[in-house]
MARMAR-169042 format. One record per atom (N, C-alpha, C, O): x, y, z; residue in one letter. Coordinates in steps of 0.05 Angstrom, whole numbers, padded with zeros to 5 digits, always signed. Layout:
# residues N
XYZa ...
This chain:
# residues 267
+00977-00166-00489m +00998-00167-00509m +00997-00194-00524m +00996-00215-00511m +00998-00192-00550a +00997-00217-00566a +01022-00233-00561a +01044-00222-00556a +01019-00260-00562k +01042-00278-00556k +01064-00274-00576k +01088-00278-00570k +01057-00266-00601s +01077-00264-00622s +01092-00238-00622s +01111-00234-00637s +01084-00219-00605t +01097-00192-00604t +01125-00194-00592t +01129-00205-00570t +01144-00184-00607y +01172-00184-00598y +01177-00158-00583y +01173-00136-00594y +01187-00160-00559i +01194-00137-00543i +01224-00134-00542i +01238-00151-00531i +01234-00113-00554s +01263-00109-00555s +01273-00098-00529s +01258-00086-00513s +01299-00103-00523e +01311-00094-00498e +01314-00064-00498e +01312-00051-00477e +01320-00052-00521s +01324-00023-00523s +01309-00013-00546s +01299-00028-00563s +01307+00013-00548l +01293+00026-00570l +01308+00021-00597l +01332+00025-00599l +01293+00011-00616n +01305+00007-00643n +01298+00031-00661n +01284+00050-00652n +01307+00030-00685e +01304+00053-00703e +01275+00060-00709e +01267+00083-00708e +01258+00039-00713d +01230+00044-00719d +01215+00056-00695d +01198+00073-00697d +01221+00045-00671q +01209+00056-00647q +01216+00085-00642q +01199+00101-00635q +01241+00092-00647i +01250+00120-00645i +01235+00137-00665i +01227+00159-00659i +01232+00126-00690e +01219+00142-00711e +01189+00147-00704e +01178+00168-00709e +01176+00126-00692l +01148+00130-00684l +01146+00151-00662l +01128+00167-00662l +01164+00150-00642l +01164+00170-00621l +01168+00198-00633l +01155+00217-00624l +01186+00200-00652k +01191+00226-00665k +01166+00235-00680k +01160+00259-00681k +01152+00216-00693y +01128+00224-00708y +01107+00235-00689y +01094+00255-00694y +01103+00221-00666l +01083+00231-00646l +01091+00258-00636l +01074+00275-00632l +01117+00263-00632e +01126+00289-00623e +01123+00310-00644e +01113+00332-00638e +01131+00304-00668d +01130+00324-00690d +01101+00333-00696d +01097+00357-00701d +01083+00314-00694y +01055+00320-00701y +01038+00326-00675y +01013+00328-00677y +01052+00328-00653e +01039+00335-00628e +01015+00318-00621e +00994+00327-00613e +01019+00292-00625i +00998+00272-00619i +01001+00263-00590i +01020+00250-00583i +00982+00271-00574l +00983+00265-00545l +00969+00239-00538l +00976+00226-00518l +00949+00232-00553y +00934+00207-00549y +00923+00198-00576y +00919+00215-00594y +00918+00172-00579f +00909+00162-00605f +00896+00135-00603f +00900+00120-00584f +00881+00129-00624k +00870+00102-00627k +00888+00089-00648k +00894+00100-00669k +00896+00065-00642l +00915+00051-00659l +00905+00049-00688l +00921+00052-00707l +00879+00044-00692k +00868+00041-00719k +00870+00067-00734k +00874+00067-00759k +00868+00090-00720n +00870+00116-00734n +00899+00123-00739n +00906+00134-00760n +00917+00116-00720l +00945+00123-00724l +00956+00108-00748l +00974+00119-00762l +00946+00084-00754g +00955+00069-00777g +00950+00082-00803g +00963+00076-00823g +00931+00100-00804l +00924+00115-00828l +00942+00140-00832l +00941+00153-00853l +00957+00147-00811q +00973+00171-00812q +01003+00167-00815q +01016+00183-00829q +01013+00147-00801v +01043+00144-00800v +01054+00137-00827v +01040+00127-00845v +01080+00141-00830p +01094+00133-00855p +01090+00104-00861p +01087+00088-00843p +01089+00097-00887t +01083+00069-00895t +01102+00049-00882t +01093+00027-00876t +01127+00056-00879k +01147+00037-00868k +01140+00028-00839k +01150+00008-00830k +01123+00044-00825l +01116+00038-00798l +01089+00023-00795l +01083+00012-00774l +01074+00022-00817t +01047+00011-00815t +01047-00020-00812t +01030-00031-00799t +01067-00033-00824n +01067-00062-00824n +01070-00074-00796n +01060-00096-00791n +01085-00061-00780n +01090-00071-00752n +01082-00051-00731n +01095-00049-00710n +01062-00034-00737l +01053-00013-00718l +01045-00024-00691l +01052-00013-00671l +01029-00046-00691n +01021-00058-00666n +01044-00065-00648n +01045-00059-00624n +01064-00076-00661e +01088-00085-00645e +01104-00060-00635e +01114-00061-00613e +01105-00040-00652l +01120-00016-00643l +01106-00002-00619l +01119+00005-00600l +01080+00000-00621v +01065+00012-00599v +01066-00005-00574v +01070+00006-00552v +01064-00031-00577e +01066-00049-00554e +01094-00046-00541e +01096-00046-00516e +01115-00044-00557n +01141-00040-00546n +01144-00014-00530n +01155-00014-00509n +01133+00007-00541l +01134+00033-00527l +01118+00033-00501l +01125+00045-00482l +01096+00018-00502y +01080+00015-00477y +01095-00001-00456y +01096+00006-00433y +01107-00023-00465q +01122-00040-00446q +01146-00026-00435q +01155-00032-00412q +01157-00007-00450k +01180+00008-00440k +01172+00033-00424k +01189+00048-00416k +01146+00036-00420g +01136+00059-00403g +01136+00085-00417g +01136+00106-00404g +01136+00085-00444l +01136+00110-00460l +01108+00117-00470l +01104+00139-00480l +01089+00099-00466l +01061+00104-00472l +01044+00091-00450l +01052+00072-00438l +01021+00103-00445n +01001+00091-00427n +00979+00078-00444n +00970+00090-00463n +00971+00055-00436r +00948+00042-00449r +00923+00051-00434r +00920+00045-00411r +00905+00065-00448i +00880+00074-00436i +00859+00052-00436i +00846+00048-00417i +00857+00039-00459e +00842+00014-00461e +00853+00000-00486e +00871+00011-00499e +00842-00022-00492r +00852-00037-00516r +00851-00020-00541r +00829-00010-00548r +00874-00016-00554g +00874+00000-00578g +00875+00030-00575g +00875+00044-00595g +00877+00039-00550v +00878+00068-00545v +00901+00074-00526v +00904+00061-00505v +00918+00093-00535y +00942+00099-00519y +00945+00129-00516y +00934+00145-00531y +00961+00137-00496a +00968+00165-00492a +00997+00167-00483a +01008+00148-00472a +01009+00190-00489k +01036+00194-00480k +01036+00196-00450k +01017+00205-00438k +01058+00188-00438t +01058+00186-00409t +01057+00213-00395t +01051+00214-00371t +01063+00234-00409n +01062+00261-00397n +01034+00274-00401n +01030+00297-00394n +01015+00259-00413y +00988+00269-00417y +00970+00258-00396y +00966+00234-00395y +00958+00275-00379t +00943+00266-00356t +00914+00277-00354t +00902+00276-00333t +00904+00288-00376n +00877+00300-00375n +00856+00278-00377n +00849+00269-00399n +00847+00268-00354v +00828+00245-00353v +00801+00253-00365v +00788+00236-00377v +00793+00278-00362n +00767+00286-00374n +00767+00281-00404n +00748+00272-00415n +00789+00288-00417v +00792+00284-00446v +00793+00255-00453v +00779+00246-00470v +00809+00240-00439l +00813+00212-00445l +00787+00195-00441l +00781+00177-00456l +00773+00202-00420a +00748+00187-00414a +00727+00192-00435a +00712+00173-00443a +00725+00216-00445t +00705+00222-00466t +00715+00213-00493t +00699+00207-00511t +00741+00211-00496y +00753+00202-00522y +00747+00173-00527y +00743+00165-00551y +00745+00157-00507i +00740+00128-00511i +00711+00120-00511i +00704+00096-00512i +00693+00140-00508s +00664+00133-00509s +00650+00152-00529s +00654+00176-00529s +00633+00140-00545k +00619+00154-00566k +00598+00173-00555k +00585+00167-00535k +00595+00196-00568n +00574+00215-00560n +00573+00219-00530n +00552+00215-00518n +00595+00227-00519s +00596+00228-00489s +00603+00255-00479s +00612+00273-00493s +00598+00259-00453a +00604+00284-00439a +00608+00279-00409a +00595+00261-00398a +00624+00295-00397i +00626+00295-00367i +00598+00303-00357i +00587+00322-00367i +00588+00290-00337a +00561+00295-00328a +00557+00289-00298a +00576+00281-00284a +00532+00292-00289y +00524+00286-00262y +00541+00299-00241y +00548+00323-00244y +00549+00285-00221w +00564+00296-00198w +00590+00309-00208w +00598+00330-00198w +00603+00297-00227s +00628+00308-00238s +00624+00335-00250s +00640+00353-00247s +00602+00338-00265a +00595+00364-00277a +00587+00384-00256a +00594+00408-00258a +00572+00376-00236l +00565+00393-00214l +00590+00406-00201l +00592+00430-00197l +00610+00389-00196h +00635+00399-00184h +00650+00417-00204h +00660+00438-00196h +00651+00410-00229y +00666+00426-00249y +00654+00454-00251y +00668+00473-00253y +00627+00455-00250h +00613+00481-00252h +00613+00497-00226h +00602+00519-00225h +00626+00486-00205g +00627+00500-00180g +00601+00499-00164g +00597+00517-00147g +00584+00480-00170l +00558+00478-00156l +00559+00460-00131l +00540+00459-00116l +00582+00447-00127t +00586+00432-00102t +00616+00432-00097t +00632+00430-00115t +00623+00432-00071e +00651+00430-00064e +00659+00401-00058e +00683+00395-00055e +00639+00384-00057r +00645+00356-00052r +00657+00343-00078r +00644+00344-00099r +00681+00333-00076f +00694+00322-00099f +00687+00292-00103f +00691+00277-00084f +00677+00285-00126p +00669+00257-00130p +00694+00240-00134p +00713+00248-00147p +00694+00216-00123n +00717+00197-00127n +00715+00183-00154n +00734+00169-00162n +00692+00186-00167t +00687+00174-00193t +00682+00195-00213t +00669+00215-00207t +00692+00192-00238l +00686+00210-00260l +00662+00199-00275l +00664+00177-00286l +00640+00214-00275f +00616+00205-00288f +00614+00215-00317f +00618+00239-00322f +00610+00196-00335i +00608+00202-00364i +00581+00194-00374i +00573+00171-00371i +00567+00213-00386k +00541+00207-00399k +00547+00201-00428k +00560+00216-00442k +00536+00178-00437t +00542+00169-00465t +00519+00154-00476t +00503+00142-00462t +00517+00153-00503t +00497+00137-00516t +00507+00108-00520t +00493+00091-00530t +00532+00104-00514q +00545+00078-00518q +00544+00061-00492q +00549+00071-00470q +00538+00035-00495r +00539+00017-00472r +00569+00011-00467r +00582+00001-00485r +00578+00017-00443k +00606+00014-00438k +00611+00008-00409k +00599+00021-00391k +00627-00011-00403r +00634-00018-00376r +00652+00003-00363r +00667+00017-00376r +00649+00005-00336g +00666+00023-00322g +00695+00015-00324g +00701-00009-00329g +00713+00034-00321t +00741+00028-00323t +00757+00046-00305t +00746+00061-00289t +00783+00045-00307e +00801+00062-00292e +00821+00075-00311e +00834+00061-00326e +00824+00101-00309i +00843+00115-00326i +00862+00131-00308i +00853+00149-00294i +00887+00124-00309l +00908+00138-00293l +00900+00141-00264l +00904+00162-00252l +00889+00120-00253g +00881+00119-00225g +00854+00130-00218g +00846+00130-00195g +00839+00140-00238t +00812+00151-00234t +00791+00131-00242t +00793+00120-00265t +00772+00125-00225n +00749+00108-00232n +00730+00122-00251n +00723+00145-00246n +00723+00109-00273i +00705+00121-00292i +00679+00105-00293i +00679+00080-00295i +00656+00119-00290k +00630+00107-00291k +00616+00117-00316k +00611+00141-00319k +00609+00100-00335f +00594+00107-00359f +00564+00103-00354f +00556+00081-00347f +00549+00124-00358v +00519+00123-00355v +00507+00124-00382v +00509+00145-00396v +00494+00103-00391t +00483+00102-00418t +00455+00115-00418t +00438+00109-00402t +00451+00133-00437v +00425+00147-00441v +00416+00144-00470v +00432+00138-00487v +00390+00149-00474k +00379+00149-00501k +00389+00174-00516k +00397+00194-00503k +00389+00172-00542t +00398+00194-00558t +00383+00220-00552t +00394+00242-00553t +00357+00217-00546t +00341+00241-00540t +00350+00255-00515t +00343+00279-00511t +00364+00241-00498k +00374+00254-00473k +00403+00263-00475k +00415+00274-00457k +00415+00258-00498n +00443+00266-00503n +00444+00294-00514n +00451+00299-00537n +00436+00313-00497i +00434+00341-00505i +00446+00359-00484i +00454+00349-00463i +00447+00385-00489g +00455+00404-00469g +00484+00402-00461g +00491+00405-00438g +00501+00398-00481t +00530+00397-00476t +00544+00422-00486t +00535+00434-00505t +00566+00428-00474i +00584+00450-00483i +00612+00439-00484i +00618+00419-00472i +00629+00453-00499q +00657+00445-00501q +00674+00462-00483q +00672+00486-00483q +00691+00449-00468e +00710+00463-00451e +00739+00456-00460e +00743+00435-00471e +00757+00474-00455g +00785+00470-00463g +00789+00476-00492g +00771+00483-00507g +00815+00473-00501y +00822+00479-00528y +00839+00457-00540y +00854+00444-00526y +00836+00453-00566g +00853+00434-00580g +00851+00406-00569g +00829+00396-00565g +00875+00394-00564d +00875+00367-00553d +00866+00365-00525d +00863+00343-00514d +00861+00388-00512n +00851+00388-00484n +00822+00395-00483n +00812+00401-00461n +00808+00393-00505s +00779+00400-00505s +00763+00374-00499s +00770+00352-00507s +00740+00378-00486f +00722+00356-00480f +00694+00367-00476f +00690+00391-00471f +00675+00350-00479n +00647+00358-00475n +00638+00354-00447n +00646+00335-00433n +00621+00372-00437i +00610+00370-00410i +00581+00381-00411i +00576+00399-00427i +00564+00370-00395t +00537+00381-00395t +00536+00409-00383t +00551+00415-00364t +00520+00427-00395d +00518+00454-00384d +00503+00453-00357d +00494+00432-00348d +00501+00476-00344i +00491+00476-00317i +00462+00466-00315i +00455+00449-00298i +00445+00475-00333e +00417+00466-00333e +00414+00436-00338e +00399+00422-00324e +00429+00426-00358m +00428+00397-00364m +00440+00381-00341m +00429+00360-00334m +00461+00391-00328t +00472+00377-00305t +00452+00373-00283t +00450+00352-00272t +00437+00394-00277l +00417+00393-00256l +00394+00374-00263l +00384+00359-00247l +00384+00376-00288v +00363+00358-00297v +00373+00329-00295v +00358+00311-00285v +00397+00324-00305d +00408+00297-00303d +00410+00287-00275d +00402+00264-00269d +00419+00304-00257c +00423+00296-00229c +00396+00290-00215c +00394+00272-00199c +00376+00306-00221f +00349+00301-00209f +00337+00276-00222f +00320+00262-00209f +00344+00270-00247d +00334+00246-00260d +00347+00221-00249d +00335+00200-00247d +00373+00223-00243q +00389+00200-00233q +00404+00209-00208q +00428+00213-00209q +00390+00212-00186t +00402+00223-00162t +00424+00205-00151t +00441+00214-00136t +00425+00179-00158r +00446+00161-00148r +00473+00169-00159r +00494+00161-00148r +00474+00185-00181y +00499+00194-00192y +00505+00223-00185y +00522+00236-00197y +00490+00234-00166a +00491+00263-00161a +00503+00270-00134a +00505+00293-00127a +00512+00250-00118g +00523+00256-00092g +00501+00260-00072g +00481+00246-00072g +00505+00279-00053d +00486+00284-00032d +00462+00300-00042d +00466+00320-00056d +00438+00292-00034f +00414+00306-00044f +00412+00334-00034f +00403+00352-00048f +00421+00339-00010a +00421+00366+00001a +00439+00385-00016a +00433+00408-00020a +00462+00374-00024d +00480+00389-00042d +00466+00396-00068d +00470+00417-00080d +00450+00377-00078l +00436+00381-00103l +00415+00404-00100l +00412+00420-00118l +00401+00404-00078i +00382+00426-00072i +00397+00453-00072i +00388+00472-00084i +00419+00453-00058k +00435+00478-00056k +00445+00487-00083k +00445+00510-00090k +00453+00468-00099a +00463+00474-00126a +00441+00487-00143a +00446+00507-00157a +00417+00476-00142f +00395+00487-00157f +00388+00515-00147f +00382+00533-00163f +00389+00518-00121a +00381+00544-00109a +00401+00566-00116a +00393+00589-00118a +00426+00559-00119t +00447+00580-00124t +00455+00583-00153t +00469+00602-00159t +00447+00565-00170a +00455+00566-00198a +00442+00589-00213a +00420+00597-00207a +00455+00598-00234n +00444+00618-00252n +00431+00603-00275n +00445+00592-00292n +00405+00603-00276l +00390+00585-00294l +00373+00601-00314l +00366+00624-00310l +00367+00588-00337t +00351+00601-00358t +00326+00585-00363t +00325+00560-00361t +00304+00599-00369n +00278+00586-00374n +00279+00567-00398n +00271+00544-00396n +00290+00577-00420n +00288+00561-00445n +00302+00534-00443n +00292+00514-00452n +00326+00534-00430k +00340+00509-00428k +00326+00490-00409k +00324+00466-00416k +00316+00499-00387l +00301+00482-00368l +00276+00470-00381l +00270+00446-00378l +00262+00486-00397i +00238+00476-00411i +00246+00455-00431i +00234+00434-00432i +00267+00461-00447a +00275+00443-00469a +00285+00416-00457a +00278+00395-00468a +00300+00418-00436y +00312+00393-00425y +00292+00376-00411y +00292+00351-00414y +00275+00388-00395t +00254+00372-00381t +00234+00361-00401t +00223+00339-00397t +00229+00376-00423k +00211+00365-00444k +00223+00341-00457k +00210+00321-00462k +00249+00343-00463a +00263+00320-00475a +00264+00295-00457a +00262+00273-00467a +00266+00300-00431y +00267+00277-00413y +00240+00265-00407y +00237+00242-00401y +00219+00282-00409n +00192+00273-00405n +00188+00257-00379n +00175+00236-00379n +00200+00267-00358n +00198+00255-00332n +00182+00274-00314n +00192+00294-00305n +00156+00269-00311i +00138+00287-00298i +00146+00293-00269i +00145+00315-00260i +00155+00272-00255a +00163+00275-00227a +00187+00295-00225a +00187+00312-00208a +00206+00292-00243v +00229+00310-00243v +00220+00339-00250v +00229+00358-00237v +00203+00341-00270t +00193+00368-00278t +00178+00381-00254t +00182+00405-00250t +00162+00366-00239k +00148+00377-00216k +00168+00386-00195k +00165+00408-00183k +00187+00370-00189r +00207+00377-00168r +00222+00402-00176r +00225+00421-00159r +00231+00404-00200l +00246+00427-00209l +00228+00452-00210l +00237+00474-00203l +00203+00449-00219g +00185+00471-00219g +00179+00482-00192g +00179+00506-00187g +00175+00464-00173f +00170+00472-00145f +00194+00487-00133f +00191+00507-00121f +00218+00476-00138l +00243+00488-00128l +00248+00515-00142l +00257+00534-00129l +00241+00517-00167a +00244+00542-00181a +00225+00563-00169a +00232+00587-00167a +00201+00555-00161e +00182+00573-00149e +00192+00583-00122e +00187+00606-00114e +00207+00566-00108i +00218+00574-00082i +00242+00593-00085i +00243+00614-00072i +00260+00585-00102f +00286+00598-00103f +00290+00618-00127f +00308+00635-00125f +00274+00615-00148h +00278+00632-00172h +00251+00642-00183h +00248+00643-00207h +00233+00650-00165s +00206+00656-00174s +00205+00680-00194s +00188+00680-00211s +00223+00699-00191n +00223+00723-00208n +00235+00717-00236n +00226+00727-00256n +00256+00700-00236k +00271+00696-00261k +00260+00673-00278k +00263+00674-00302k +00249+00653-00265l +00242+00628-00279l +00212+00625-00283l +00201+00603-00281l +00198+00647-00287t +00169+00647-00289t +00159+00629-00312t +00141+00613-00308t +00172+00630-00335s +00164+00614-00358s +00167+00584-00352s +00149+00569-00359s +00189+00577-00340f +00193+00549-00333f +00173+00540-00312f +00162+00518-00314f +00168+00556-00292i +00149+00549-00271i +00121+00544-00283i +00108+00525-00276i +00113+00562-00301n +00087+00558-00314n +00086+00533-00331n +00066+00518-00331n +00109+00527-00345y +00110+00503-00361y +00108+00478-00343y +00093+00460-00348y +00123+00479-00321a +00124+00456-00302a +00096+00451-00290a +00088+00428-00287a +00082+00473-00284k +00055+00470-00272k +00036+00457-00292k +00018+00443-00284k +00040+00463-00318s +00023+00452-00338s +00026+00421-00341s +00010+00408-00353s +00048+00411-00330k +00054+00382-00332k +00046+00367-00306k +00050+00343-00305k +00037+00381-00286v +00030+00368-00261v +00007+00347-00265v -00013+00354-00278v +00012+00323-00256n -00009+00303-00258n -00023+00298-00231n -00019+00314-00213n -00038+00277-00229k -00054+00272-00205k -00039+00256-00184k -00047+00254-00161k -00016+00244-00192k -00001+00227-00174k +00019+00243-00158k +00034+00259-00169k +00019+00239-00132y +00038+00252-00115y +00066+00239-00117y +00068+00215-00118y +00086+00256-00118s +00114+00247-00119s +00129+00259-00095s +00122+00280-00085s +00149+00244-00085l +00165+00254-00064l +00185+00275-00074l +00195+00273-00096l +00190+00296-00058i +00210+00316-00067i +00238+00303-00068i +00254+00309-00085i +00243+00284-00049d +00267+00268-00050d +00259+00240-00056d +00249+00226-00038d +00263+00231-00080a +00254+00205-00089a +00266+00182-00073a +00254+00161-00071a +00289+00187-00061g +00302+00166-00046g +00296+00167-00016g +00307+00152+00000g +00278+00185-00008g +00271+00188+00020g +00247+00172+00029g +00236+00157+00014g +00238+00177+00054l +00215+00163+00065l +00189+00174+00056l +00187+00198+00048l +00168+00158+00057q +00141+00167+00050q +00130+00182+00075q +00115+00170+00091q +00137+00207+00077q +00127+00224+00099q +00128+00253+00091q +00139+00260+00070q +00116+00270+00108g +00117+00299+00103g +00091+00310+00091g +00073+00294+00083g +00089+00336+00091e +00064+00349+00082e +00060+00347+00052e +00079+00343+00036e +00035+00349+00043f +00028+00347+00015f +00025+00375+00004f +00012+00392+00016f +00036+00380-00020v +00032+00406-00034v +00015+00400-00058v +00024+00390-00078v -00011+00408-00056s -00030+00400-00076s -00025+00413-00103s -00029+00401-00124s -00015+00438-00103d -00010+00452-00129d +00010+00438-00146d +00008+00438-00171d +00029+00425-00133w +00050+00411-00148w +00048+00381-00146w +00064+00367-00159w +00029+00371-00131k +00026+00342-00127k +00053+00330-00118k +00063+00311-00129k +00064+00343-00097l +00089+00334-00085l +00085+00330-00056l +00069+00343-00043l +00100+00311-00045r +00101+00307-00016r +00129+00314-00006r +00149+00304-00016r +00129+00333+00013l +00154+00344+00022l +00166+00327+00045l +00163+00333+00069l +00180+00305+00037n +00194+00289+00057n +00219+00303+00066n +00233+00294+00084n +00225+00326+00054i +00243+00346+00065i +00226+00371+00068i +00216+00381+00048i +00223+00381+00092s +00204+00403+00097s +00211+00428+00083s +00235+00432+00075s +00192+00445+00079y +00196+00471+00065y +00218+00487+00080y +00235+00499+00067y +00216+00488+00106q +00236+00502+00122q +00264+00490+00119q +00284+00505+00118q +00265+00464+00118n +00291+00451+00114n +00303+00457+00086n +00327+00459+00083n +00286+00458+00066l +00295+00465+00039l +00308+00493+00039l +00329+00497+00027l +00295+00512+00053l +00306+00539+00054l +00332+00539+00070l +00351+00553+00063l +00333+00523+00091q +00357+00521+00107q +00380+00509+00091q +00403+00519+00093q +00375+00489+00076i +00395+00476+00059i +00408+00496+00040i +00432+00497+00036i +00391+00512+00028a +00400+00532+00008a +00418+00553+00021a +00435+00564+00007a +00414+00558+00046q +00429+00579+00060q +00455+00569+00073q +00473+00584+00080q +00456+00543+00077n +00479+00531+00091n +00505+00534+00075n +00505+00533+00051n +00527+00539+00090e +00553+00539+00077e +00562+00510+00074e +00552+00492+00089e +00580+00505+00055y +00590+00477+00052y +00607+00470+00076y +00618+00448+00077y 
């Protein structure tokens, strides 16, 4: 709060008018700079002070500097993507949203092209993962109106998680998610091509051959065409051990039988 900002003891006429404006136009959250272009002229000269007063009186929540929401608005998915450019719910958070894992993440993961520090919104920890524009693909819109937000679709969520397993929760859950998901060839090909991560492409191709051999033939063939001479671990974060699969140039530090077992296990 600026030192020069005057905080009134009670609501004054202008504060009441601003609250009425937000109510009349059904504004649930806003950026201060944008709101200044909308409100009546008489409110623009001291808008910062009016908003600060409403915040200090507990009638608005400050999401971050210059961004506010009404206190009865609690959709963190919307607010987290609202404050980050070109962003979407992703990784473990998207896995859970799509019903691919029952493990609830304590952090909301946001994929964005903007460099942004983690924050907390309404008691939820937010982790922003910065990606290149070429990887900012595969999103869908969920919700309606002021409750709409972007989230990675199922195929993009899985590619993201295999690319950055540290943001994906438990690796066994990730295997199970891939095994049980309803996947399409075209999306998997497009997304792995955009990521250009051969190790990830090999892992997903191998798993597709195990769990979706009838449906994902095109993707399996594409993935095989990208196999290089270097062996990669099926679990990149695991130990250097296990049998070698020459067709895929993968080392199974999680055995084939264990992979099948993981897919069949209940949560």
